[in-house]
C-alpha positions as CSV (number, residue, x, y, z in Angstrom):
1,M,31.8,-10.0,-18.1
2,N,29.2,-7.3,-18.6
3,Y,30.0,-3.6,-17.6
4,R,28.1,-0.6,-16.7
5,T,29.6,2.9,-16.0
6,D,30.1,5.3,-13.2
7,R,29.2,8.9,-13.3
8,Y,32.7,9.7,-14.8
9,G,32.5,7.1,-17.5
10,N,34.6,4.4,-15.7
11,K,33.5,0.8,-16.6
12,I,32.5,-1.2,-13.7
13,S,31.8,-4.9,-13.8
14,I,28.3,-5.8,-12.9
15,L,29.7,-8.2,-10.5
16,G,31.7,-6.9,-7.6
17,F,33.8,-9.1,-5.3
18,G,32.6,-8.5,-1.5
19,C,35.5,-8.8,0.6
20,M,33.8,-9.3,4.0
21,R,33.8,-13.1,4.0
22,F,37.1,-14.4,2.7
23,P,37.7,-18.2,3.2
24,Q,38.8,-19.0,6.6
25,K,41.5,-21.7,7.7
26,L,42.0,-22.4,11.5
27,G,40.2,-19.2,12.4
28,R,42.3,-16.8,10.0
29,I,41.7,-15.7,6.4
30,D,43.2,-18.5,4.0
31,L,45.3,-16.1,2.0
32,A,46.3,-18.9,-0.7
33,E,42.6,-19.7,-1.2
34,T,41.4,-16.1,-1.1
35,E,44.1,-15.1,-3.6
36,R,43.1,-18.0,-6.1
37,E,39.4,-16.9,-6.0
38,I,40.4,-13.1,-6.5
39,M,42.5,-13.9,-9.4
40,T,40.0,-16.2,-11.0
41,A,37.4,-13.3,-10.7
42,F,40.0,-10.9,-11.9
43,R,40.9,-12.8,-15.0
44,A,37.1,-13.3,-15.7
45,G,36.8,-9.4,-15.7
46,V,35.8,-8.5,-12.1
47,N,37.3,-5.2,-11.4
48,Y,35.5,-3.8,-8.5
49,Y,36.4,-5.0,-4.8
50,D,34.6,-3.7,-1.7
51,T,36.4,-4.0,1.8
52,A,36.1,-2.0,4.8
53,Y,38.2,-0.9,7.9
54,I,36.1,-3.1,10.3
55,Y,36.2,-6.3,8.3
56,P,38.8,-8.4,10.3
57,G,42.0,-8.9,7.9
58,S,40.1,-8.0,4.9
59,E,41.9,-4.7,3.7
60,A,45.4,-6.0,4.6
61,A,44.5,-9.4,2.7
62,L,43.2,-7.6,-0.4
63,G,46.2,-5.1,-0.5
64,K,48.9,-8.0,-0.4
65,I,47.1,-9.9,-3.0
66,L,46.7,-7.0,-5.6
67,K,50.5,-5.9,-4.9
68,K,51.7,-9.6,-5.4
69,N,49.9,-9.9,-8.6
70,K,50.8,-6.5,-9.9
71,I,47.0,-5.6,-10.8
72,R,46.3,-2.8,-8.3
73,D,45.9,-0.2,-11.1
74,K,43.9,-2.6,-13.1
75,V,41.0,-2.7,-10.5
76,F,38.7,-0.5,-8.3
77,I,39.2,-0.6,-4.6
78,A,36.1,0.4,-2.6
79,T,36.5,0.7,1.3
80,K,34.8,2.7,4.2
81,L,35.2,5.2,6.8
82,P,33.9,4.1,9.8
83,H,32.7,7.3,11.1
84,Y,31.2,5.7,14.3
85,L,34.9,5.4,15.6
86,I,35.7,9.2,14.7
87,H,35.8,12.0,16.9
88,S,38.1,14.5,15.3
89,A,39.7,15.4,11.8
90,E,43.0,14.0,13.3
91,G,41.2,10.6,13.7
92,M,39.8,10.6,10.1
93,E,43.4,11.1,8.9
94,K,45.1,8.5,11.3
95,L,42.5,6.0,10.2
96,F,42.7,6.7,6.5
97,Q,46.5,6.5,6.6
98,E,46.1,3.0,8.2
99,Q,43.7,2.0,5.3
100,L,46.3,3.0,2.8
101,T,49.0,0.9,4.7
102,R,46.9,-2.0,5.0
103,L,45.6,-1.9,1.3
104,Q,49.3,-1.1,0.0
105,T,48.2,1.8,-2.2
106,D,48.4,5.5,-2.5
107,H,44.7,6.0,-3.2
108,I,41.2,4.7,-2.8
109,D,39.0,4.5,-5.9
110,Y,35.6,4.7,-4.2
111,Y,35.4,5.8,-0.6
112,L,32.2,5.3,1.5
113,M,30.9,6.6,4.7
114,H,30.2,3.3,6.4
115,M,26.5,2.8,7.5
116,L,25.6,6.3,7.4
117,T,22.3,6.2,9.3
118,D,20.6,9.6,9.4
119,I,21.0,13.4,8.5
120,Q,22.3,14.0,12.2
121,T,25.0,11.7,11.9
122,W,26.2,13.6,8.7
123,E,25.8,16.8,10.4
124,R,28.1,15.5,13.3
125,L,30.9,14.8,10.6
126,K,30.4,18.0,9.0
127,A,31.0,19.6,12.4
128,L,34.2,17.6,12.5
129,G,35.5,19.0,9.3
130,I,34.8,16.1,7.0
131,L,34.0,18.3,4.2
132,T,37.2,19.9,3.9
133,W,39.0,16.7,4.8
134,L,37.1,15.0,1.7
135,E,37.9,17.8,-0.7
136,E,41.3,17.8,0.1
137,K,41.8,14.1,-0.5
138,R,39.9,14.3,-3.5
139,K,42.2,17.2,-4.7
140,C,45.3,15.3,-4.1
141,G,43.9,12.2,-5.7
142,A,44.1,10.0,-2.6
143,I,40.2,9.6,-2.7
144,R,38.8,9.3,-6.3
145,Q,35.1,9.2,-5.7
146,I,32.8,9.8,-2.4
147,G,29.9,7.9,-1.5
148,F,27.9,6.1,1.4
149,S,26.5,2.8,2.3
150,Y,23.2,2.6,4.0
151,H,20.6,0.5,5.8
152,G,17.4,2.0,6.7
153,N,14.2,3.2,5.2
154,S,13.7,5.1,1.8
155,D,12.7,8.5,3.2
156,M,16.0,8.9,5.0
157,F,18.0,7.4,2.2
158,C,16.4,10.1,-0.1
159,R,17.4,12.9,2.6
160,L,20.9,11.6,2.7
161,A,21.2,11.4,-1.1
162,D,20.1,15.2,-1.0
163,A,22.7,16.1,1.8
164,Y,26.0,16.1,-0.5
165,D,27.1,15.9,-4.1
166,W,27.8,12.1,-3.6
167,D,29.5,10.2,-6.6
168,F,27.9,7.0,-5.8
169,C,25.8,5.0,-3.1
170,Q,25.6,1.5,-1.7
171,I,22.3,-0.1,-0.6
172,Q,20.8,-3.4,0.4
173,Y,18.5,-4.4,-2.2
174,N,17.2,-7.8,-3.6
175,Y,13.7,-9.1,-4.6
176,M,12.5,-9.5,-1.0
177,D,13.6,-5.9,-0.1
178,E,12.0,-4.3,-3.2
179,H,9.9,-2.1,-1.0
180,S,11.8,-2.0,2.3
181,Q,15.3,-0.6,3.2
182,A,16.0,2.0,0.5
183,G,14.2,-0.1,-1.9
184,R,13.2,0.5,-5.5
185,R,12.1,4.0,-4.5
186,G,15.7,4.9,-3.3
187,L,17.4,3.0,-6.3
188,H,15.5,5.2,-8.6
189,Y,15.9,8.3,-6.6
190,A,19.7,7.8,-6.5
191,N,19.6,7.2,-10.3
192,G,17.7,10.4,-11.1
193,K,20.4,12.3,-9.3
194,G,23.0,10.5,-11.5
195,M,24.4,8.3,-8.8
196,P,25.5,4.9,-9.6
197,V,24.1,2.2,-7.2
198,I,26.2,-0.2,-5.7
199,I,24.1,-3.2,-4.2
200,M,24.8,-5.4,-1.2
201,E,23.0,-8.2,0.4
202,P,21.5,-9.6,-3.0
203,L,20.9,-12.8,-1.4
204,R,20.1,-11.6,2.0
205,G,23.4,-13.1,3.4
206,G,22.5,-16.2,1.5
207,R,19.1,-16.8,2.9
208,L,17.4,-16.5,-0.6
209,V,19.4,-19.8,-1.2
210,T,19.6,-21.7,1.9
211,R,16.7,-20.8,3.7
212,L,13.9,-20.8,1.2
213,P,10.7,-22.6,2.1
214,E,9.9,-25.7,0.3
215,K,7.0,-23.9,-1.7
216,A,9.6,-21.4,-3.1
217,K,12.1,-24.0,-4.0
218,R,9.3,-25.9,-6.0
219,I,8.1,-22.7,-7.9
220,F,11.9,-22.2,-9.0
221,A,12.2,-26.1,-9.8
222,D,8.9,-26.2,-11.8
223,Y,9.6,-23.1,-13.9
224,P,10.7,-24.0,-17.4
225,V,13.5,-21.6,-17.7
226,K,16.1,-23.3,-15.3
227,H,18.3,-21.1,-13.1
228,T,19.3,-21.7,-9.4
229,P,17.8,-19.4,-6.9
230,A,21.0,-17.4,-6.7
231,Q,21.0,-17.0,-10.3
232,W,17.5,-15.6,-10.3
233,A,18.2,-13.3,-7.5
234,F,21.3,-11.8,-9.5
235,R,19.2,-11.7,-12.8
236,W,16.4,-9.9,-11.0
237,L,18.8,-7.2,-9.9
238,W,20.8,-6.9,-13.4
239,N,17.5,-6.7,-15.2
240,Q,17.2,-3.1,-13.9
241,P,19.4,-0.5,-15.7
242,E,19.6,1.5,-12.4
243,V,21.8,-1.1,-10.8
244,T,25.4,-0.5,-11.5
245,C,27.2,-3.2,-9.8
246,V,25.9,-6.1,-7.3
247,L,28.4,-7.2,-4.7
248,S,28.8,-10.9,-3.7
249,G,30.7,-12.2,-0.9
250,M,32.1,-15.1,-2.6
251,N,33.9,-17.4,-0.6
252,S,34.4,-20.6,-2.6
253,M,35.7,-21.2,-6.1
254,Q,32.2,-22.7,-7.0
255,M,30.4,-19.5,-6.0
256,V,32.9,-17.5,-8.1
257,R,32.7,-19.5,-11.2
258,D,28.9,-19.6,-11.0
259,N,28.5,-15.8,-10.4
260,I,30.9,-15.0,-13.2
261,R,28.7,-17.3,-15.7
262,T,25.6,-15.4,-14.5
263,A,27.2,-12.0,-14.7
264,S,28.5,-12.8,-18.3
265,T,25.0,-13.5,-19.7
266,A,22.5,-11.3,-17.7
267,A,21.4,-8.0,-19.4
268,A,19.1,-5.2,-18.3
269,G,15.4,-6.0,-19.4
270,E,15.7,-9.4,-20.2
271,L,13.1,-10.6,-17.6
272,G,9.6,-10.7,-19.2
273,P,6.3,-10.6,-17.5
274,E,6.2,-14.6,-16.9
275,E,9.5,-14.4,-15.1
276,K,8.7,-11.4,-13.1
277,K,5.3,-13.1,-12.2
278,M,7.1,-16.1,-11.0
279,L,9.4,-14.3,-8.7
280,R,6.3,-12.6,-7.2
281,R,5.0,-16.0,-6.4
282,V,8.3,-16.8,-4.7
283,V,8.0,-13.6,-2.7
284,K,4.5,-14.7,-1.6
285,A,5.8,-18.1,-0.6
286,I,8.5,-16.7,1.4
287,N,6.2,-14.0,3.0
288,A,3.7,-16.7,3.9
289,K,5.1,-16.7,7.7
290,M,4.9,-12.9,7.8
291,K,3.5,-11.6,11.1
292,V,2.6,-8.2,9.4
293,G,1.2,-7.5,6.0
294,C,3.3,-4.2,5.7
295,T,4.5,-3.5,2.1
296,G,6.9,-0.8,3.1
297,C,5.1,1.9,1.3
298,G,5.7,4.5,4.2
299,Y,2.3,6.1,4.1
300,C,2.5,5.5,7.9
301,M,5.5,8.1,8.3
302,P,6.7,10.2,9.6
303,C,6.2,9.2,13.0
304,P,6.3,12.0,15.7
305,K,8.3,10.1,17.9
306,H,10.7,8.9,15.1
307,V,9.7,5.3,15.0
308,D,10.8,3.6,11.9
309,I,7.5,1.8,11.4
310,P,8.3,0.1,8.1
311,G,11.8,-0.8,9.2
312,T,10.5,-2.4,12.5
313,F,8.0,-4.5,10.5
314,A,10.5,-5.6,8.1
315,A,12.8,-7.0,10.9
316,Y,9.7,-8.5,12.7
317,N,8.7,-10.5,9.6
318,R,12.4,-11.4,9.1
319,R,12.2,-13.0,12.6
320,Y,9.7,-15.6,11.5
321,S,11.0,-16.0,7.9
322,E,14.8,-16.1,8.5
323,G,15.5,-16.3,12.1
324,K,16.1,-14.4,15.2
325,F,19.7,-13.2,14.7
326,S,19.0,-11.9,11.3
327,A,16.1,-9.9,12.5
328,L,17.9,-8.4,15.4
329,K,20.7,-7.5,13.3
330,E,18.4,-5.5,11.0
331,Y,16.5,-4.1,13.7
332,F,19.6,-2.8,15.5
333,M,21.0,-1.2,12.4
334,C,17.8,0.5,11.4
335,T,16.9,1.8,15.0
336,A,19.5,1.9,17.6
337,M,22.6,3.0,15.2
338,R,21.0,6.2,14.3
339,K,21.4,9.6,16.2
340,T,18.0,9.6,17.3
341,S,16.3,6.2,18.1
342,T,13.8,5.1,15.9
343,A,12.9,2.0,18.1
344,A,9.2,0.6,18.5
345,S,9.6,1.5,22.1
346,N,9.3,5.3,21.3
347,C,5.8,4.8,20.3
348,I,3.1,6.8,22.2
349,E,0.1,5.2,20.6
350,C,-1.2,8.5,19.1
351,G,-2.6,6.6,16.2
352,R,-1.8,9.1,13.5
353,C,0.1,6.2,11.4
354,E,-3.1,4.1,11.4
355,K,-5.1,6.6,9.6
356,H,-2.9,6.6,6.6
357,C,-2.1,3.0,6.3
358,P,-3.4,1.5,2.8
359,Q,-3.3,-2.1,4.5
360,H,-5.4,-1.0,7.6
361,I,-2.9,-2.6,9.9
362,A,-3.3,-2.1,13.7
363,I,0.1,-0.4,13.8
364,R,0.0,0.5,17.4
365,T,-0.7,-3.4,18.5
366,E,1.8,-4.7,16.0
367,L,4.5,-2.3,17.3
368,K,3.9,-3.8,20.8
369,N,4.4,-7.3,19.4
370,A,7.5,-6.3,17.6
371,R,9.0,-4.6,20.6
372,K,8.5,-7.7,22.7
373,E,10.4,-9.9,20.1
374,L,13.0,-7.4,19.2
375,E,13.8,-5.3,22.1
376,G,15.2,-8.0,24.5
377,P,18.1,-7.8,26.8
378,I,20.8,-8.1,24.1
379,Y,19.2,-5.2,22.2
380,R,19.1,-3.1,25.3
381,I,22.5,-3.8,26.3
382,A,23.7,-3.1,22.6
383,Q,21.7,0.2,22.6
384,K,23.3,1.3,26.0
385,I,26.8,0.9,24.5
386,V,25.9,2.7,21.2
387,R,24.6,5.6,23.3
388,M,27.7,5.7,25.5
389,L,29.9,5.7,22.3
390,K,27.7,8.5,21.0
391,A,28.3,10.8,24.0
392,Y,32.1,10.1,23.9
């Protein structure tokens, strides 16, 4: 296993175990199989295990397995505060104590604000006293390092990165999201601040393996260096020294063993010009079904009505490359989950964005098209629920 270091010199395995999708049996976590996979990963050197309060049964299963095998102090646990469920400092404390109980531990190594969406949300948490609460936990050793996970564009990510002296962060990043989400710009910005970066969705929920178009599959198959699509995706990430750890939601022994083999041989700087060129051809093949030729450069931003234009187009394109559910999920997280809505329906057609677009996209027209596809009844109902929770 290869390792990279955090800001305090701790060695983190470049492969992290994502604990959101443990194996299931009869609708519940298969504890025996989960233990087998976790211990296989542990014996191979994987020492970073990422869970969250809202992952059903995950924290409790992880805690039970680590305690049973007496390895709690040999691994790093990362879990998350669901700030969207918090309305007081007392609520933070109650929830945190529940997490410690579930995980059967007295401390969390890496504690994240889960899906921190924007500055306004962080300001709300500060008003509830989170800064004092976090520092008290850090001082007594109950929380070792503090970070945040993020879905959204690079501009807001950089603002959040500046909003607190974070120890680390977690972003969605892969060869398809190089210039969307926080993207390469966000990765380098965080690294420039000395923040280790944990990567989630390296395979876009498996879609860079299971939903590749035939042309992309042929490009991989015809290339003289033989790796699977998953191995190429991981190697693209580990090729970048700014990437500290890549999470994989491993839920089969085959996946665990395959990822371990890749992580044991991958290195920063290993991909040459030809490999990078090949991967750009794969991206082009996947993007052939794109509806909008947006590169996510962000020159159209900021929008006076807060529309997340690159985020909207990324979700809109995903609707045609990966399916409706994936697109709606991304769009909802990038627009409705924020303190101030960034939905396409906010557009007043001022046209300011189009003056700055290097791709000369008819942004106003395409935002209308995206709105028709993405802001259907399900989105509107979910948006109302979020508004009610925010007002509570």
